[in-house]
C-alpha positions in Angstrom: 54.8 55.2 -182.2 57.6 55.9 -179.5 60.4 53.1 -179.8 60.3 50.8 -176.9 64.2 49.8 -176.3 63.7 46.5 -174.5 61.6 45.5 -176.5 64.8 45.4 -178.9 66.5 43.2 -176.0 63.6 40.9 -176.3 63.8 40.7 -179.4 67.9 39.3 -179.1 67.4 37.3 -176.2 64.4 35.4 -178.5 67.4 35.1 -180.7 69.9 34.0 -178.0 67.6 31.5 -177.1 67.6 29.9 -180.2 71.0 29.5 -180.6 72.2 28.4 -177.7 69.7 25.4 -177.9 71.6 24.7 -181.3 74.9 24.8 -180.0 74.0 22.8 -177.9 72.7 20.0 -180.7 76.3 21.0 -181.5 78.3 19.8 -179.0 79.0 23.4 -178.1 77.7 23.9 -175.1 75.9 21.0 -173.0 72.7 19.8 -174.7 69.2 21.9 -173.7 66.2 20.1 -175.9 63.2 22.6 -175.4 65.2 26.3 -175.3 65.2 27.1 -179.2 60.7 26.4 -178.8 60.8 29.3 -176.0 62.9 31.4 -178.2 60.5 30.8 -181.1 57.1 31.5 -179.5 59.1 34.6 -178.0 59.4 35.7 -181.4 56.0 34.9 -182.4 54.1 37.0 -179.3 56.4 39.7 -180.0 55.2 39.9 -183.5 52.1 40.0 -182.9 52.3 42.7 -180.6 54.0 45.0 -182.7 51.4 44.1 -185.6 48.6 45.3 -183.6 50.1 48.1 -181.9 51.2 49.6 -185.5 48.6 48.7 -187.7 45.9 46.8 -185.0 44.4 49.7 -183.5 42.6 52.2 -185.5 41.1 51.5 -189.0 43.5 51.8 -191.9 42.9 53.0 -195.9 43.4 50.6 -198.7 46.9 52.8 -199.2 48.4 52.3 -195.6 46.9 48.3 -196.0 49.2 48.7 -199.3 51.8 50.3 -197.2 52.0 47.7 -194.9 52.2 44.6 -197.0 55.5 46.4 -199.0 57.0 47.1 -195.4 56.2 43.5 -194.0 56.9 41.2 -197.1 60.6 43.2 -197.8 61.4 42.8 -194.1 61.6 39.4 -194.0 61.1 37.6 -197.7 64.6 38.7 -199.6 66.8 37.2 -196.8 64.9 34.0 -196.1 64.7 33.4 -199.8 68.4 34.3 -200.2 69.3 31.6 -197.1 67.0 29.2 -199.0 68.7 29.4 -202.5 72.3 29.5 -200.9 70.7 26.4 -199.0 70.1 24.7 -202.3 73.2 25.6 -203.8 75.5 24.6 -201.0 73.7 22.0 -198.9 77.1 20.4 -197.6 76.8 22.7 -194.2 73.1 24.5 -194.7 69.5 23.6 -194.6 68.1 20.3 -196.2 66.7 22.6 -199.5 66.5 20.3 -202.4 64.9 20.3 -205.5 62.2 18.4 -204.2 61.1 20.9 -201.5 62.9 24.3 -203.3 59.7 25.6 -204.7 57.8 24.5 -201.5 60.1 26.6 -199.5 60.1 29.9 -202.0 56.2 29.6 -201.6 56.2 29.2 -198.3 55.2 26.1 -197.4 58.1 24.4 -196.5 60.7 25.3 -194.2 63.5 22.7 -192.6 65.2 23.2 -189.8 64.2 26.7 -188.6 63.3 27.9 -192.1 59.7 26.7 -190.8 59.4 29.9 -189.1 59.3 32.1 -191.9 56.1 30.6 -193.6 54.4 31.2 -190.7 55.4 34.5 -189.6 54.6 35.5 -193.4 51.0 34.1 -193.5 50.7 36.1 -190.2 51.1 39.1 -192.1 48.4 37.6 -194.1 46.2 37.0 -191.9 46.7 40.3 -190.1 44.9 42.0 -192.8 41.8 40.4 -192.2 41.7 40.0 -188.5 42.6 44.0 -187.9 40.0 45.7 -189.8 37.2 43.5 -188.2 38.8 44.2 -185.1 38.8 48.0 -185.4 35.1 47.7 -186.1 34.2 47.8 -182.6 34.5 51.4 -180.6 35.8 50.7 -177.2 38.7 48.9 -176.1 36.9 46.6 -174.1 35.4 45.2 -177.1 38.2 44.7 -179.3 39.8 42.8 -176.8 36.4 40.4 -176.0 36.9 39.9 -180.2 40.5 39.0 -179.8 39.9 36.9 -176.8 37.4 34.7 -178.7 39.7 34.1 -181.1 42.2 33.2 -179.3 40.7 30.9 -176.7 38.9 29.4 -180.1 42.5 28.4 -181.6 44.3 27.7 -178.3 41.4 24.9 -176.9 39.7 24.0 -180.6 40.9 21.4 -182.3 42.7 23.0 -185.1 45.4 20.8 -186.5 48.2 21.9 -189.2 51.4 21.5 -190.7 54.9 22.6 -189.1 54.4 25.9 -191.9 50.4 26.7 -191.3 49.5 29.4 -189.1 46.9 27.5 -186.9 48.8 25.7 -184.5 50.7 28.9 -183.6 48.3 31.5 -183.8 47.7 31.5 -180.3 50.9 33.5 -179.9 50.5 35.7 -182.5 46.9 36.7 -181.1 48.1 36.8 -177.6 50.9 39.7 -178.7 47.9 41.8 -180.2 45.7 41.3 -176.9 48.6 42.8 -175.1 48.8 45.9 -177.9 45.3 46.5 -177.2 45.1 46.2 -173.3 48.6 47.3 -171.9 48.2 50.7 -172.2 45.3 50.8 -169.5 47.0 47.6 -167.6 50.4 49.8 -167.3 48.4 52.6 -165.8 46.4 50.2 -163.5 49.0 49.4 -160.9 52.0 50.9 -158.7 55.6 50.9 -160.3 57.2 48.6 -158.0 54.2 45.9 -159.0 55.6 46.2 -162.2 59.5 45.7 -161.2 58.4 42.9 -159.4 56.5 41.1 -162.2 58.7 42.1 -164.6 61.7 40.0 -161.8 59.1 37.2 -161.6 58.7 36.4 -165.3 62.4 36.7 -165.9 62.7 34.0 -162.9 60.0 31.9 -164.2 61.3 31.9 -168.2 64.4 30.8 -166.9 63.7 28.5 -164.5 61.6 26.9 -167.2 64.6 25.9 -169.3 65.2 22.5 -169.5 68.7 22.2 -169.2 68.1 25.1 -166.3 65.4 23.1 -164.1 67.5 20.2 -164.7 70.7 21.3 -162.9 68.9 23.4 -160.6 66.7 20.8 -159.3 67.4 17.0 -160.6 64.7 17.2 -163.3 62.9 18.8 -165.8 60.0 21.4 -165.3 57.3 20.4 -168.2 56.3 24.4 -168.6 57.4 24.5 -171.9 55.6 21.3 -173.1 52.0 23.1 -172.5 50.8 25.8 -174.6 48.6 27.2 -172.2 51.4 27.9 -169.1 53.9 28.7 -171.9 51.2 31.8 -173.4 50.4 32.5 -170.4 54.3 33.1 -169.5 55.5 34.6 -172.0 52.5 37.0 -172.2 52.8 37.9 -169.3 56.5 38.2 -169.5 56.0 40.9 -172.5 53.2 42.7 -170.6 55.8 43.4 -168.0 58.8 43.9 -170.2 56.8 47.0 -171.4 55.1 48.5 -168.4 58.6 47.8 -166.1 59.7 51.5 -165.7 63.7 50.6 -164.4 64.1 46.9 -164.7 63.0 46.0 -168.1 65.0 48.8 -169.7 68.3 48.1 -167.7 68.3 44.6 -168.4 66.9 43.9 -171.9 67.3 48.2 -173.2 70.8 48.0 -173.2 73.3 48.2 -175.9 74.7 44.9 -175.9 71.0 43.1 -175.5 69.5 46.0 -178.3 72.1 45.6 -180.9 71.4 41.2 -180.6 67.7 42.6 -181.6 68.7 44.9 -184.2 70.5 41.7 -186.3 68.1 38.9 -184.6 66.8 38.2 -187.9 70.1 37.6 -189.6 71.2 35.8 -186.8 68.2 33.6 -186.7 68.9 32.2 -190.1 72.5 32.2 -190.2 73.8 31.0 -186.7 73.5 27.2 -187.6 74.9 26.7 -190.5 77.8 28.4 -189.3 78.1 26.3 -186.0 78.3 22.9 -188.4 80.8 25.0 -190.8 82.8 25.9 -187.6 82.5 22.4 -186.1 83.8 20.8 -189.2 87.0 22.8 -189.4 87.9 23.9 -186.0 89.5 21.9 -183.2 87.1 20.9 -180.7 88.4 23.5 -177.8 88.3 26.6 -180.1 85.0 25.5 -181.8 83.3 27.9 -178.8 84.8 31.0 -179.5 85.3 30.8 -182.8 81.6 29.7 -183.2 80.6 33.1 -181.8 82.9 35.2 -183.3 81.7 33.7 -186.8 77.9 33.2 -186.2 77.8 37.4 -184.9 80.4 38.1 -188.1 78.2 36.5 -190.4 74.8 38.6 -188.6 76.5 41.8 -188.7 77.4 41.4 -192.3 73.7 39.7 -193.8 72.4 43.1 -191.6 74.2 45.1 -193.3 74.0 44.1 -196.7 71.2 41.9 -197.0 68.2 42.5 -194.3 69.0 46.7 -194.2 68.5 47.3 -197.9 65.7 45.4 -198.2 63.9 46.9 -195.5 64.7 50.4 -197.0 63.5 49.3 -200.3 60.4 47.6 -198.6 59.5 51.0 -197.0 60.4 53.3 -200.2 57.9 51.6 -202.0 55.1 51.1 -199.3 55.4 55.2 -199.6 55.0 54.7 -203.3 52.1 53.1 -203.2 50.5 54.7 -200.4 50.9 57.9 -202.3 49.2 56.5 -205.4 46.7 54.5 -203.6 45.9 57.6 -201.5 44.9 59.8 -204.5 47.9 62.2 -204.7 48.4 60.7 -208.0 52.5 61.0 -208.4 55.0 58.5 -205.5 56.0 60.1 -202.6 59.7 61.7 -202.9 62.6 59.4 -202.3 
């Protein structure tokens, strides 16, 4: 797969929206309730797209699925488990992981504050292993789209409930990303470039106008877009499509070095920012809290990425290669 630089930036944008929301809760910036939800749903759509693009458009062998499982588990779980354990051992500024809910967190049955999204993500990775083989049984792309749209409609409009860490309430966002993975290429060829640029600009404008703090500042009232799942789903899906198909504007705004860097450490940034901001607020004078928080969050994010996140990804890649080599019938592990 050719690396799509602007998707790194979109992931970075999603993480920064969550950080901005919690900065408002900590009194570092004006309060902006609802902004974090937008960032999380962008994360979910991006995950659905990337899984669909990498693994969901062709039939995979058992060896390839073993590789997939190793890579996805080690991509997410080690850092999540570390944050859970640190929160349990140092509860003052961290997340509220207690003796009563520690086991549930580690077994993906609970998630306080931002931790709730990680069980949802990992459960989608597992469900995807059941969904993708069914989708790829259909040969024409339009048949695959019909299957995915049927699942999406069921979870979007059907009576599907669930707790905060269950997959089902958020399944439409993952499935929308999968739909884009199957259908974005033909769509990209169907329209002239200037329409893709206009679509991207429009969707970015709609995204920021849907932020409660922005709409209230500009219009004096809150646009309720972010409260309606169907509207949010349509907006974020369109944003993903035009981010992929915009020839110049999306690479310029989201594919630049700063946004790609934010995307690179987005997972570490997402997990560490709230405890760091709490600690800064406890020890730093009010007029210095915002700049110190920015520097501290950036430093901790990069440290976690370098020391935990990147090595665990490398371990997942290596173990995936070993599993793939053994299950493919070669009888010996792949070289390091």
